[in-house]
C-alpha positions in Angstrom: 1.7 28.1 9.5 2.3 26.6 6.1 5.6 27.4 4.4 6.7 27.9 0.8 10.3 27.9 -0.2 11.0 31.4 1.3 9.2 30.7 4.5 6.1 32.8 3.8 2.5 31.7 3.8 1.7 29.2 1.1 -0.7 30.1 -1.7 -4.1 28.6 -2.0 -3.8 24.8 -2.1 -6.4 22.1 -2.7 -7.8 20.5 0.5 -10.1 17.6 1.3 -13.6 19.0 1.8 -14.4 16.9 4.9 -12.6 15.1 7.8 -14.4 11.9 6.8 -13.2 12.3 3.2 -9.6 12.8 4.4 -9.8 9.7 6.6 -11.4 7.6 3.7 -8.6 8.7 1.4 -5.7 7.9 3.7 -7.3 4.6 4.8 -8.1 3.7 1.2 -4.5 4.4 0.3 -3.3 2.1 3.0 -5.9 -0.6 2.5 -5.4 -2.2 -0.9 -3.9 -5.2 -2.6 -1.1 -5.0 -0.1 -3.6 -6.3 2.5 -5.9 -8.6 0.5 -3.5 -9.9 -2.1 0.0 -9.5 -0.7 -0.4 -10.1 3.1 -2.0 -13.6 2.8 0.7 -15.0 0.5 3.5 -13.3 2.5 2.1 -14.7 5.8 1.6 -18.1 4.1 5.2 -18.1 2.8 6.6 -17.0 6.2 4.8 -19.4 8.5 1.7 -17.5 9.6 1.6 -16.5 13.3 5.2 -15.4 13.7 5.0 -13.2 10.6 1.7 -11.8 11.9 3.2 -10.7 15.2 6.2 -9.0 13.6 3.9 -7.3 11.1 1.8 -5.8 13.9 4.9 -4.9 15.9 6.3 -3.0 12.9 3.0 -1.2 12.4 3.1 0.1 16.0 6.7 1.1 16.4 7.4 2.0 12.8 4.2 2.5 10.9 2.5 5.0 13.1 5.6 7.1 13.7 6.6 7.2 10.0 3.0 8.0 9.1 3.1 11.0 11.6 6.5 12.1 10.1 5.0 12.0 6.6 1.9 13.8 7.7 4.0 16.5 9.4 6.0 17.2 6.2 2.9 17.3 4.0 0.6 19.3 6.2 3.3 21.9 7.2 4.4 22.6 3.6 1.3 21.9 1.5 3.6 20.1 -0.9 4.2 16.6 -2.2 7.3 14.6 -1.3 9.7 16.5 -3.5 8.3 19.9 -2.7 8.3 19.2 1.0 12.0 18.6 1.2 12.7 21.5 -1.1 10.7 23.8 1.0 12.7 23.2 4.2 16.1 22.6 2.5 16.1 24.1 -1.0 19.9 24.3 -1.5 20.8 20.9 -0.1 20.7 17.3 -1.3 17.6 16.5 0.7 15.2 17.1 -2.2 16.8 14.0 -3.7 14.7 12.0 -1.3 11.7 13.1 -3.2 13.1 11.7 -6.4 13.7 8.3 -4.6 10.1 8.3 -3.5 8.8 9.1 -6.9 11.0 6.3 -8.5 9.7 3.8 -5.9 6.1 4.8 -6.8 6.6 4.3 -10.5 8.2 0.9 -9.9 5.4 -0.2 -7.6 2.7 1.1 -10.0 4.4 -0.9 -12.8 3.8 -4.3 -11.3 0.8 -3.3 -9.1 -1.2 -2.3 -12.1 -0.5 -5.6 -13.7 -1.9 -7.5 -10.7 -4.9 -5.1 -10.7 -5.4 -5.9 -14.3 -5.5 -9.6 -13.4 -8.4 -8.8 -11.0 -10.4 -7.4 -13.9 -9.8 -10.5 -16.0 -10.9 -12.8 -13.1 -13.9 -10.6 -12.3 -15.1 -11.0 -15.9 -14.4 -14.7 -15.8 -16.2 -15.1 -12.5 -19.3 -13.2 -13.7 -19.4 -15.3 -16.8 -19.0 -18.5 -14.8 -16.1 -19.8 -16.9 -14.1 -20.8 -13.9 -16.9 -22.8 -12.4 -16.1 -26.5 -11.8 -12.4 -26.1 -12.4 -9.9 -27.7 -10.0 -6.6 -26.2 -8.9 -4.7 -27.8 -11.8 -7.1 -26.5 -14.4 -7.1 -23.0 -12.8 -3.3 -23.0 -12.8 -3.4 -23.8 -16.5 -5.9 -21.1 -17.0 -3.7 -18.6 -15.2 -0.6 -19.6 -17.2 -2.6 -19.3 -20.5 -3.9 -15.9 -19.5 -0.6 -14.4 -18.4 1.2 -15.8 -21.5 -0.9 -13.8 -23.9 -1.8 -10.2 -24.6 -4.9 -9.9 -22.3 -2.8 -8.9 -19.2 -1.6 -5.9 -21.1 -5.1 -5.0 -22.2 -6.5 -5.2 -18.7 -3.6 -3.3 -17.3 -4.2 -0.4 -19.7 -7.9 -0.5 -18.9 -7.1 -0.2 -15.2 -4.7 2.6 -15.7 -7.2 4.5 -17.8 -9.7 4.3 -14.8 -7.0 5.8 -12.6 -6.4 8.6 -15.1 -10.1 9.6 -15.1 -10.1 9.7 -11.3 -6.8 11.6 -10.9 -7.4 14.3 -13.5 -10.7 15.3 -11.7 -8.6 16.6 -8.8 -8.6 16.2 -5.0 -12.2 16.7 -4.0 -14.1 15.6 -7.1 -11.8 12.7 -7.9 -9.8 11.3 -5.0 -12.0 12.2 -2.1 -15.3 11.4 -3.8 -14.3 7.9 -5.0 -12.5 7.1 -1.7 -15.5 8.0 0.4 -17.6 5.5 -1.6 -15.2 2.7 -2.2 -13.4 2.4 1.2 -16.6 1.7 3.3 -17.9 -0.7 0.6 -14.6 -2.6 0.7 -15.0 -3.0 4.5 -18.5 -4.4 4.1 -17.5 -6.9 1.4 -14.5 -8.3 3.3 -16.6 -8.6 6.5 -19.2 -10.7 4.6 -16.4 -13.0 3.3 -14.9 -13.4 6.8 -18.3 -14.5 8.2 -18.7 -17.0 5.5 -15.1 -18.4 5.7 -15.3 -18.8 9.5 -18.2 -21.2 9.1 -16.1 -23.7 7.0 -15.4 -27.1 8.5 -11.6 -26.6 9.1 -11.7 -22.9 9.9 -9.9 -23.7 13.2 -6.8 -24.9 11.4 -6.6 -21.7 9.4 -7.0 -19.7 12.6 -4.3 -21.6 14.3 -1.9 -21.1 11.4 -2.6 -17.4 11.4 -2.6 -16.7 15.2 -0.4 -19.4 16.7 3.3 -18.2 16.2 5.9 -20.8 15.5 9.1 -19.0 16.5 11.3 -21.7 15.1 10.3 -20.2 11.7 11.6 -16.7 12.8 14.4 -16.0 10.3 16.0 -12.8 8.9 13.8 -13.4 5.8 10.7 -13.4 7.9 11.7 -10.2 9.7 12.5 -8.4 6.4 9.3 -9.7 4.9 7.3 -8.3 7.8 9.0 -4.9 7.6 8.4 -4.8 3.8 4.8 -5.7 4.3 4.2 -3.0 6.9 5.7 -0.4 4.7 4.0 -1.6 1.5 0.5 -2.0 3.1 0.7 1.4 4.8 2.0 3.1 1.6 5.0 4.3 3.5 8.2 5.6 1.8 6.3 6.5 -1.4 5.3 9.9 -0.2 1.6 9.1 -0.8 0.7 9.8 2.8 2.8 12.9 2.7 1.0 14.1 -0.4 -2.4 13.4 1.0 -1.5 15.3 4.2 -0.8 18.4 2.1 -4.6 18.3 1.5 -5.5 18.1 5.2 -7.3 21.1 6.8 -5.4 23.1 9.5 -7.3 21.4 12.4 -6.7 17.8 11.2 -5.3 15.7 14.1 -2.5 13.8 12.4 -1.9 11.4 15.3 -5.6 10.4 15.3 -5.5 10.0 11.5 -2.3 7.9 11.8 -3.8 5.6 14.3 -7.1 5.2 12.4 -5.1 4.4 9.2 -2.8 1.9 11.0 -5.6 0.2 12.8 -7.7 -0.1 9.7 -4.7 -1.5 7.8 -4.1 -4.2 10.5 -7.8 -5.0 10.7 -8.1 -5.5 6.9 -4.9 -7.6 6.8 -6.2 -9.8 9.7 -9.6 -10.1 8.0 -7.9 -11.1 4.7 -6.2 -13.9 6.6 -9.5 -14.9 8.2 -11.0 -14.9 4.7 -8.3 -17.0 3.0 -6.7 -19.4 5.5 -9.8 -21.1 6.9 -10.9 -21.7 3.3 -7.4 -22.9 2.3 -7.2 -25.5 5.1 -10.9 -26.5 4.7 -10.4 -27.5 1.1 -7.0 -29.0 1.4 -4.8 -26.4 -0.3 -1.3 -25.1 0.7 -1.1 -21.7 2.4 2.2 -21.0 0.7 0.8 -20.4 -2.8 2.7 -17.2 -3.4 1.5 -14.3 -5.5 -0.9 -16.6 -7.4 -2.7 -17.6 -4.2 -5.8 -15.6 -4.8 -5.9 -16.3 -8.6 -5.5 -20.1 -8.5 -6.3 -21.4 -5.1 -9.3 -19.2 -4.1 -11.2 -19.7 -7.4 -10.8 -23.5 -6.9 -12.2 -23.0 -3.4 -15.1 -20.9 -4.7 -16.2 -23.7 -7.1 -16.7 -26.0 -4.1 -18.8 -23.6 -2.2 -22.6 -23.0 -2.5 -23.1 -19.9 -4.6 -19.5 -20.0 -5.6 -20.0 -18.0 -8.8 -21.5 -15.1 -6.7 -18.7 -15.3 -4.1 -16.0 -15.4 -6.7 -17.5 -12.3 -8.5 -17.8 -10.4 -5.3 -14.3 -11.3 -4.2 -12.6 -10.1 -7.4 -14.8 -7.0 -7.4 -13.5 -6.4 -3.8 -9.9 -6.8 -5.1 -10.6 -4.3 -7.8 -11.9 -1.7 -5.3 -8.9 -2.4 -3.0 -6.4 -1.9 -5.9 -8.1 1.3 -7.1 -8.2 3.1 -3.8 -4.4 2.4 -3.4 -3.3 3.2 -7.0 -5.0 6.6 -7.1 -2.9 7.7 -4.2 0.2 6.4 -5.9 -0.6 8.2 -9.1 -1.2 11.4 -7.1 2.4 11.3 -5.9 3.7 11.5 -9.4 1.1 14.1 -10.5 2.0 16.2 -7.4 5.7 15.9 -8.3 5.2 17.0 -11.9 3.0 20.0 -11.0 5.4 21.2 -8.3 8.5 20.6 -10.3 7.4 22.0 -13.6 4.2 24.0 -12.8 2.5 21.6 -15.2 -1.3 21.6 -15.3 -3.0 18.7 -13.6 -4.5 17.2 -16.8 -1.2 17.0 -18.6 0.6 15.7 -15.5 -2.0 13.0 -15.1 -1.6 11.9 -18.7 2.2 11.8 -18.5 2.1 9.9 -15.2 -0.2 7.2 -16.6 1.8 7.0 -19.8 5.1 6.3 -18.0 3.6 3.7 -15.8 1.9 2.1 -18.7 5.2 1.7 -20.6 6.9 0.0 -17.6 3.8 -2.1 -16.9 4.1 -3.7 -20.3 7.5 -5.1 -19.1 5.9 -6.6 -16.0 2.9 -7.9 -17.8 5.2 -9.8 -20.3 7.4 -11.1 -17.5 5.3 -14.3 -17.6 5.5 -14.7 -21.4 7.6 -12.7 -23.9 10.2 -11.6 -21.3 10.0 -14.8 -19.2 13.6 -15.8 -20.1 15.0 -12.4 -19.3 16.2 -11.4 -15.9 17.4 -8.1 -14.5 21.2 -8.2 -13.6 22.4 -7.4 -10.1 20.0 -9.2 -7.7 19.6 -12.9 -8.4 17.7 -14.0 -11.4 14.6 -11.9 -11.1 12.3 -11.0 -14.0 11.0 -7.4 -14.4 7.9 -8.1 -12.3 9.7 -9.4 -9.3 12.7 -7.1 -9.7 10.4 -4.0 -9.5 8.7 -5.5 -6.4 12.0 -6.3 -4.7 13.7 -2.9 -5.4 10.8 -0.9 -4.3 9.5 -2.9 -1.3 12.8 -4.0 0.2 15.2 -1.2 -0.7 13.6 2.1 -1.8 10.7 2.2 0.6 12.7 1.4 3.8 15.5 3.8 2.6 13.1 6.7 2.0 11.4 5.9 5.3 14.6 6.2 7.2 15.5 9.5 5.5 12.0 10.9 6.3 12.4 10.0 10.0 15.9 11.5 10.1 14.8 14.7 8.3 11.7 15.2 10.6 13.4 14.1 13.8 16.8 15.8 13.4 17.0 18.3 10.5 13.9 20.5 10.6 13.0 22.6 13.7 11.9 20.3 16.5 9.0 22.6 17.2 7.4 21.8 13.9 6.9 18.1 14.7 5.8 19.0 18.3 3.3 21.5 17.1 1.9 19.2 14.4 1.4 16.4 16.9 -0.3 18.7 19.3 -3.0 19.9 16.9 -6.5 19.0 18.3 -9.7 18.9 16.2 -11.6 20.5 19.1 -8.9 23.2 19.7 -8.5 22.1 23.3 -5.3 20.9 25.0 -4.8 17.1 24.8 -5.1 14.8 27.8 -2.0 13.8 29.7 -2.1 10.3 28.1 -2.2 11.8 24.6 0.8 14.0 25.5 2.7 10.9 26.6 1.7 9.3 23.3 3.0 12.3 21.4 6.3 12.1 23.2 6.5 8.4 22.4 5.9 9.1 18.7 8.6 11.8 18.7 11.0 9.4 20.4 10.3 6.6 17.8 10.7 9.1 14.9 14.1 10.2 16.2 15.6 7.0 17.5 13.6 3.8 17.2 12.3 4.0 13.6 15.5 5.1 11.8 17.8 2.7 13.7 15.5 -0.3 13.4 14.7 0.3 9.7 18.4 1.0 8.9 19.5 -2.2 10.7 17.0 -4.4 8.8 17.8 -2.6 5.6 21.5 -3.3 6.0 20.8 -7.0 6.8 18.7 -7.2 3.7 21.4 -5.8 1.5 24.3 -7.9 2.8 22.1 -11.0 2.8 22.6 -12.1 6.4 
């Protein structure tokens, strides 16, 4: 049964047309710049292997359970993150969690759209061949010159406009249709890159860096970074997965979808590492290149490869696809919030969402130029770009994740979670093994996930 605020059946709600479309959308939401852009530089900055192990650990014990919790809320209420909490607890403070999720989404979209705009610039540069023959120093100068001007704003607005046209078309004609095309294409492209990268002369050094853990580098910063990466790459804490689950059909197996999404996320992250680190070591670059890694180091590598212009063009096209499949899910969170909160039509909600994001994106785009000397007070000396990243990834997303787990595990009727986990696509009773898995997920949602996330969240805040 799907509930509205008074506990009666929910009115007609948009649904994904096919099971494959639903999976493509959720996987596409999870698999994005968080895997291809963010994971390599986070792994590089945090020592490689140890970070990788922690990331996979958090995906298993936190990622899958929190995904199931979000899917439970969305599917059972047919609402976005604000409406889901309001449906179960309309006269409490719980709907405030929805506001936190929407705020986190807006902040992430503000800097994420800027990076996505960079991919369009470098895609055009690669196709034109203007980066051919440049070394790392020259590419660094090119990046600095590019980010110090107006072009980042132009490309950011272009990228957001593409998001607008997809989102306003709705669930089936917009989100599901484009995800069903782009998600498989993304897998094919990154696989081709991995095959090429693993044939480079020092690929073994890159593999050792990625898969051989050095536990002497295991610090609180590495743990927090791995948790943040797991949440960021799986799109947890935003409410995006919750919102997409509201479009699931009644017989959608949320445990199966959660596992497929999590496994796909890990596979793409590992493949991104296989793509980048063998190339980095083969051509003598540092793996700790930071957020600029794929925009300065990789183009320098492509210029030294046979057919480098083609590889560079394909790589930045792949980044564009990855960013778009993720951002349309983030935009949908805000659109769902506006339509639920104000009964606003989808077209208007889409326009307002993109406009708000565009305004904040300008601050992030100019963090490397006009606003370079300005920092946001309260947390170190961070510019707008890094402040939005820090607040959303390390504070808001874990906080919302904890609250979702507490709400699903302890506040709403326990039978709701149990019944949602028990749904089978075939309509038959699950095997004994699956029943044990379901019990493990319920245990993690109630005890493991909230305690572990809260502990790391507190450590992060006090700076231990």
